[in-house]
DSSP file (Angstrom, degrees, kcal/mol; ACC not computed):
  #  RESIDUE AA STRUCTURE BP1 BP2  ACC     N-H-->O    O-->H-N    N-H-->O    O-->H-N    TCO  KAPPA ALPHA  PHI   PSI    X-CA   Y-CA   Z-CA
    1    1 A M              0   0    0      0, 0.0    19,-2.2     0, 0.0     2,-0.2   0.000 360.0 360.0 360.0 159.3   -6.1   -6.7   86.2
    2    2 A K  E     -A   19   0A   0     72,-0.4    74,-2.2    17,-0.2     2,-0.4  -0.544 360.0-168.8 -80.4 137.0   -3.0   -6.5   88.3
    3    3 A V  E     -Ab  18  76A   0     15,-2.8    15,-2.5    -2,-0.2     2,-0.4  -0.993  13.7-143.4-128.6 124.4    0.3   -5.9   86.6
    4    4 A L  E     -Ab  17  77A   0     72,-2.6    74,-2.4    -2,-0.4    13,-0.2  -0.747  17.6-151.4 -91.1 129.4    3.6   -6.3   88.5
    5    5 A I        -     0   0    0     11,-3.1    74,-0.1    -2,-0.4     5,-0.1  -0.870  11.0-126.3-105.8 129.3    6.2   -3.7   87.3
    6    6 A P    >   -     0   0    0      0, 0.0     3,-1.6     0, 0.0     4,-0.4  -0.330  30.2-105.3 -72.3 158.0   10.0   -4.4   87.5
    7    7 A S  G >  S+     0   0    0      1,-0.3     3,-1.6     2,-0.2     4,-0.3   0.855 115.7  58.2 -48.8 -47.6   12.3   -2.0   89.2
    8    8 A P  G 3  S+     0   0    0      0, 0.0     3,-0.3     0, 0.0    -1,-0.3   0.724 111.4  43.6 -63.2 -19.9   13.8   -0.4   86.0
    9    9 A L  G X> S+     0   0    0     -3,-1.6     3,-1.2     1,-0.2     4,-1.0   0.342  85.0  93.0-106.2   9.0   10.3    0.7   84.8
   10   10 A R  H <>  +     0   0    0     -3,-1.6     4,-3.1    -4,-0.4    -1,-0.2   0.607  69.6  75.1 -75.3 -11.3    8.9    1.9   88.1
   11   11 A S  H 34 S+     0   0    0     -3,-0.3    -1,-0.3    -4,-0.3    -2,-0.1   0.756  99.0  47.4 -68.3 -21.8   10.1    5.4   87.2
   12   12 A Y  H <4 S+     0   0    0     -3,-1.2    -2,-0.2     3,-0.1    -1,-0.2   0.895 127.0  24.0 -82.4 -43.6    7.1    5.4   84.9
   13   13 A T  H  < S-     0   0    0     -4,-1.0    -2,-0.2     2,-0.2    -3,-0.2   0.756  82.1-143.7 -97.8 -28.3    4.5    4.1   87.4
   14   14 A G  S  < S+     0   0    0     -4,-3.1     2,-0.3     1,-0.2    -3,-0.1   0.626  76.1  82.6  69.6  11.6    6.0    5.0   90.8
   15   15 A Q  S    S-     0   0    0     -5,-0.1    -1,-0.2     1,-0.1    -2,-0.2  -0.967  75.3-137.9-144.1 156.2    4.5    1.7   92.0
   16   16 A T  S    S+     0   0    0     -2,-0.3   -11,-3.1     1,-0.2     2,-0.4   0.692  96.7  32.8 -84.2 -21.8    5.4   -2.0   92.0
   17   17 A E  E     +A    4   0A   0    -13,-0.2     2,-0.3    -4,-0.1   -13,-0.2  -0.999  68.8 173.2-137.3 132.8    1.9   -3.0   91.1
   18   18 A V  E     -A    3   0A   0    -15,-2.5   -15,-2.8    -2,-0.4     2,-0.4  -0.866  29.6-116.2-133.6 165.6   -0.7   -1.2   88.9
   19   19 A E  E     +A    2   0A   0     -2,-0.3     2,-0.3   -17,-0.2   -17,-0.2  -0.855  40.1 156.8-104.0 141.2   -4.1   -1.9   87.4
   20   20 A A        -     0   0    0    -19,-2.2     2,-0.3    -2,-0.4     8,-0.1  -0.966  20.7-150.7-153.6 161.5   -4.6   -2.1   83.6
   21   21 A G        +     0   0    0     -2,-0.3    10,-0.3     7,-0.2     2,-0.2  -0.911  24.4 136.1-136.6 165.5   -7.0   -3.7   81.3
   22   22 A G        -     0   0    0     -2,-0.3    48,-0.1     9,-0.1     6,-0.1  -0.725  51.2-119.2 163.1 149.4   -7.2   -5.0   77.8
   23   23 A E  S    S+     0   0    0     -2,-0.2    47,-1.8    46,-0.1     2,-0.3   0.603 100.9  24.3 -80.2 -13.0   -8.7   -8.0   75.9
   24   24 A S  B  > S-E   69   0B   0     45,-0.3     4,-2.3     1,-0.1     5,-0.2  -0.923  89.0-102.8-143.5 167.4   -5.2   -9.0   74.8
   25   25 A L  H  > S+     0   0    0     43,-1.9     4,-2.2    -2,-0.3    42,-0.2   0.911 123.4  51.5 -58.2 -44.6   -1.6   -8.6   76.0
   26   26 A G  H  > S+     0   0    0     40,-3.0     4,-1.9     1,-0.2    -1,-0.2   0.895 109.5  48.8 -59.6 -44.5   -1.0   -5.9   73.4
   27   27 A A  H  > S+     0   0    0     39,-0.3     4,-2.4     2,-0.2    -1,-0.2   0.864 109.2  54.0 -63.8 -36.8   -4.2   -4.0   74.5
   28   28 A L  H  X S+     0   0    0     -4,-2.3     4,-2.3     2,-0.2    -2,-0.2   0.920 108.8  48.1 -63.1 -43.7   -3.0   -4.3   78.1
   29   29 A L  H  X S+     0   0    0     -4,-2.2     4,-1.8     1,-0.2    -2,-0.2   0.858 110.9  51.8 -68.3 -33.2    0.4   -2.7   77.1
   30   30 A A  H  X S+     0   0    0     -4,-1.9     4,-1.7     2,-0.2    -1,-0.2   0.908 109.4  49.5 -66.9 -40.8   -1.5    0.0   75.2
   31   31 A D  H  X S+     0   0    0     -4,-2.4     4,-1.9   -10,-0.3    -2,-0.2   0.902 109.6  51.5 -64.8 -39.9   -3.6    0.7   78.3
   32   32 A L  H  X S+     0   0    0     -4,-2.3     4,-3.3     1,-0.2    -1,-0.2   0.898 108.8  52.0 -61.3 -39.1   -0.4    0.9   80.5
   33   33 A D  H  < S+     0   0    0     -4,-1.8    -1,-0.2     2,-0.2    -2,-0.2   0.822 106.6  52.7 -69.7 -31.6    1.0    3.4   78.0
   34   34 A R  H  < S+     0   0    0     -4,-1.7    -1,-0.2     1,-0.2    -2,-0.2   0.900 117.8  37.5 -66.5 -39.4   -2.1    5.6   78.2
   35   35 A R  H  < S+     0   0    0     -4,-1.9    -2,-0.2     1,-0.3    -1,-0.2   0.852 133.0  25.8 -79.7 -37.5   -1.8    5.6   82.0
   36   36 A Y  S >< S-     0   0    0     -4,-3.3     3,-2.0    -5,-0.2     4,-0.3  -0.742  89.4-142.8-129.1  81.3    2.0    5.8   82.1
   37   37 A P  T 3  S+     0   0    0      0, 0.0    -3,-0.1     0, 0.0    -4,-0.1  -0.111  81.5  20.2 -53.0 134.1    3.3    7.4   78.8
   38   38 A G  T 3> S+     0   0    0     -5,-0.1     4,-0.8     1,-0.0     3,-0.1   0.197  90.7 104.6  96.1 -14.8    6.4    5.9   77.4
   39   39 A I  H X> S+     0   0    0     -3,-2.0     3,-0.7     1,-0.2     4,-0.6   0.886  75.2  57.7 -68.4 -37.5    6.3    2.6   79.3
   40   40 A R  H >> S+     0   0    0     -4,-0.3     4,-3.4     1,-0.2     3,-1.2   0.880 100.1  57.3 -58.8 -40.1    5.3    0.5   76.2
   41   41 A F  H 34 S+     0   0    0      1,-0.3    -1,-0.2     2,-0.2    -2,-0.2   0.784 103.7  53.9 -63.2 -27.8    8.3    1.6   74.2
   42   42 A R  H << S+     0   0    0     -4,-0.8    -1,-0.3    -3,-0.7    -2,-0.2   0.660 118.3  36.0 -79.0 -15.6   10.5    0.2   77.0
   43   43 A I  H << S+     0   0    0     -3,-1.2     8,-3.0    -4,-0.6     2,-0.4   0.803 120.9  39.7-102.0 -40.8    8.7   -3.2   76.7
   44   44 A V  B  < S-F   50   0C   0     -4,-3.4    -1,-0.3     6,-0.3     6,-0.2  -0.922  76.2-136.3-120.3 137.4    8.0   -3.5   72.9
   45   45 A D    >   -     0   0    0      4,-3.0     3,-1.6    -2,-0.4    -3,-0.1  -0.115  37.9 -87.1 -83.7-175.4   10.3   -2.5   70.0
   46   46 A E  T 3  S+     0   0    0      1,-0.3    -1,-0.1     2,-0.1    -5,-0.0   0.710 126.2  56.4 -66.4 -21.6    9.5   -0.6   66.8
   47   47 A Q  T 3  S-     0   0    0      2,-0.1    -1,-0.3     3,-0.0     3,-0.1   0.427 119.7-107.0 -90.5  -0.7    8.6   -3.8   65.1
   48   48 A G  S <  S+     0   0    0     -3,-1.6     2,-0.3     1,-0.3    18,-0.2   0.699  78.5 128.6  84.2  21.0    5.9   -4.7   67.7
   49   49 A A        -     0   0    0     16,-0.1    -4,-3.0    17,-0.0    -1,-0.3  -0.803  69.3 -98.8-108.0 151.8    8.0   -7.5   69.3
   50   50 A I  B     -F   44   0C   0     14,-0.4    -6,-0.3    -2,-0.3    -7,-0.1  -0.484  51.0-104.7 -65.1 131.6    8.7   -7.8   73.0
   51   51 A R    >   -     0   0    0     -8,-3.0     3,-1.8    -2,-0.2    -1,-0.1  -0.216  26.5-115.9 -56.9 149.0   12.2   -6.5   73.6
   52   52 A P  T 3  S+     0   0    0      0, 0.0    -1,-0.1     0, 0.0    -2,-0.1   0.785 113.3  50.9 -61.6 -29.2   14.9   -9.2   74.2
   53   53 A H  T 3  S+     0   0    0     27,-0.1    28,-2.9   -10,-0.0     2,-0.4   0.344  98.3  82.7 -93.8   9.6   15.6   -8.2   77.7
   54   54 A I  E <   -C   80   0A   0     -3,-1.8     2,-0.4    26,-0.2    26,-0.2  -0.904  55.5-169.0-112.7 141.3   12.0   -8.2   78.8
   55   55 A R  E     -C   79   0A   0     24,-3.1    24,-3.2    -2,-0.4     2,-0.5  -0.986   5.0-160.7-124.0 137.5   10.0  -11.2   79.9
   56   56 A I  E     -CD  78  63A   0      7,-0.6     7,-3.1    -2,-0.4     2,-0.4  -0.984   5.1-166.5-119.6 129.7    6.2  -11.2   80.3
   57   57 A F  E     -CD  77  62A   0     20,-2.9    20,-2.8    -2,-0.5     2,-0.5  -0.955   6.6-164.7-118.1 133.0    4.4  -13.8   82.4
   58   58 A V  E >  S-CD  76  61A   0      3,-2.8     3,-1.6    -2,-0.4    18,-0.2  -0.979  83.3 -16.8-117.8 120.1    0.7  -14.3   82.4
   59   59 A N  T 3  S-     0   0    0     16,-2.9    -1,-0.2    -2,-0.5    17,-0.1   0.836 131.0 -51.7  55.9  37.1   -0.5  -16.4   85.3
   60   60 A G  T 3  S+     0   0    0     15,-0.3     2,-0.4     1,-0.2    -1,-0.3   0.410 117.0 109.3  85.4  -1.4    3.1  -17.6   85.9
   61   61 A E  E <  S-D   58   0A   0     -3,-1.6    -3,-2.8     1,-0.0    -1,-0.2  -0.916  73.4-113.8-113.6 132.6    3.7  -18.7   82.3
   62   62 A Q  E     -D   57   0A   0     -2,-0.4     2,-0.4    -5,-0.2    -5,-0.3  -0.356  33.2-161.2 -63.7 139.0    6.0  -16.9   79.9
   63   63 A E  E     +D   56   0A   0     -7,-3.1    -7,-0.6     1,-0.1    -1,-0.0  -0.967  25.5 170.4-127.1 139.6    4.2  -15.3   77.0
   64   64 A F        +     0   0    0     -2,-0.4     2,-0.6    -9,-0.1   -14,-0.4   0.577  58.5  88.1-115.5 -20.5    5.6  -14.1   73.7
   65   65 A D    >   -     0   0    0      1,-0.1     3,-1.5   -16,-0.1   -40,-0.3  -0.737  53.7-164.8 -93.7 114.6    2.4  -13.3   71.8
   66   66 A L  T 3  S+     0   0    0     -2,-0.6   -40,-3.0     1,-0.3   -39,-0.3   0.635  91.0  62.6 -72.8 -10.5    1.0   -9.8   72.1
   67   67 A E  T 3  S+     0   0    0    -42,-0.2    -1,-0.3   -43,-0.1    -2,-0.0   0.413  72.4 128.1 -89.2   0.9   -2.3  -11.2   70.6
   68   68 A R    <   -     0   0    0     -3,-1.5   -43,-1.9   -44,-0.1   -42,-0.1  -0.394  64.6-119.9 -62.6 125.5   -2.8  -13.6   73.5
   69   69 A P  B     -E   24   0B   0      0, 0.0     2,-0.3     0, 0.0   -45,-0.3  -0.361  29.8-154.2 -65.1 146.2   -6.3  -13.1   74.9
   70   70 A L        -     0   0    0    -47,-1.8     2,-0.3   -48,-0.1   -48,-0.1  -0.914   7.3-146.3-122.7 150.8   -6.6  -12.0   78.6
   71   71 A L    >   -     0   0    0     -2,-0.3     3,-1.5     1,-0.1   -47,-0.0  -0.784  29.7-116.8-106.7 156.7   -9.2  -12.3   81.2
   72   72 A S  T 3  S+     0   0    0     -2,-0.3   -70,-0.2     1,-0.3    -1,-0.1   0.734 116.4  57.7 -67.6 -18.7   -9.8   -9.7   83.9
   73   73 A S  T 3  S+     0   0    0    -72,-0.1    -1,-0.3     2,-0.1     2,-0.1   0.511  84.9 110.0 -86.4  -6.3   -8.8  -12.4   86.5
   74   74 A D    <   -     0   0    0     -3,-1.5     2,-0.5     1,-0.0   -72,-0.4  -0.372  61.0-140.7 -70.5 147.4   -5.4  -12.9   84.9
   75   75 A G        -     0   0    0    -74,-0.1   -16,-2.9    -2,-0.1     2,-0.5  -0.938  14.9-162.7-108.0 131.2   -2.2  -11.8   86.6
   76   76 A V  E     -bC   3  58A   0    -74,-2.2   -72,-2.6    -2,-0.5     2,-0.5  -0.944   5.4-171.9-118.9 132.4    0.5  -10.2   84.5
   77   77 A Q  E     -bC   4  57A   0    -20,-2.8   -20,-2.9    -2,-0.5     2,-0.5  -0.988   8.4-157.8-122.5 130.1    4.2   -9.8   85.6
   78   78 A I  E     - C   0  56A   0    -74,-2.4     2,-0.4    -2,-0.5   -22,-0.2  -0.930  16.0-175.1-103.9 125.8    6.7   -7.9   83.6
   79   79 A V  E     - C   0  55A   0    -24,-3.2   -24,-3.1    -2,-0.5     2,-0.6  -0.969  19.7-143.5-127.0 136.8   10.4   -8.8   84.3
   80   80 A Q  E     - C   0  54A   0     -2,-0.4   -26,-0.2   -26,-0.2   -73,-0.1  -0.894  25.0-132.0-100.9 121.6   13.5   -7.3   83.0
   81   81 A A        -     0   0    0    -28,-2.9     2,-0.3    -2,-0.6   -28,-0.0  -0.382  16.7-135.9 -70.0 145.1   16.2   -9.8   82.4
   82   82 A L        +     0   0    0     -2,-0.1     2,-0.3     2,-0.0    -1,-0.1  -0.781  24.0 178.8-101.3 147.8   19.7   -9.2   83.8
   83   83 A S        +     0   0    0     -2,-0.3     2,-0.3   -30,-0.0   -30,-0.0  -0.908  23.2  95.2-138.9 169.5   22.8   -9.8   81.9
   84   84 A G              0   0    0     -2,-0.3    -2,-0.0     1,-0.1     0, 0.0  -0.847 360.0 360.0 136.9-175.5   26.5   -9.4   82.4
   85   85 A G              0   0    0     -2,-0.3    -1,-0.1     0, 0.0     0, 0.0   0.404 360.0 360.0-163.9 360.0   29.4  -11.4   83.5
């Protein structure tokens, strides 16, 4: 399935959009990490939770659960939240 990659993580992929697969969101991130080593650690913390500054959308809806099942037709977008003032 297509995965959109935010600018700060493109140093891992070299692309704005990549292909990855998995039966769940967690499996998709593991597949991304196999293809682009180190990228999962920038998305998921040591406790297995999505990092606070990262948002993941599946078919346009924000997702928090790495166990969420995915279909090959789903679209996944990873977004890095901006902060500051």
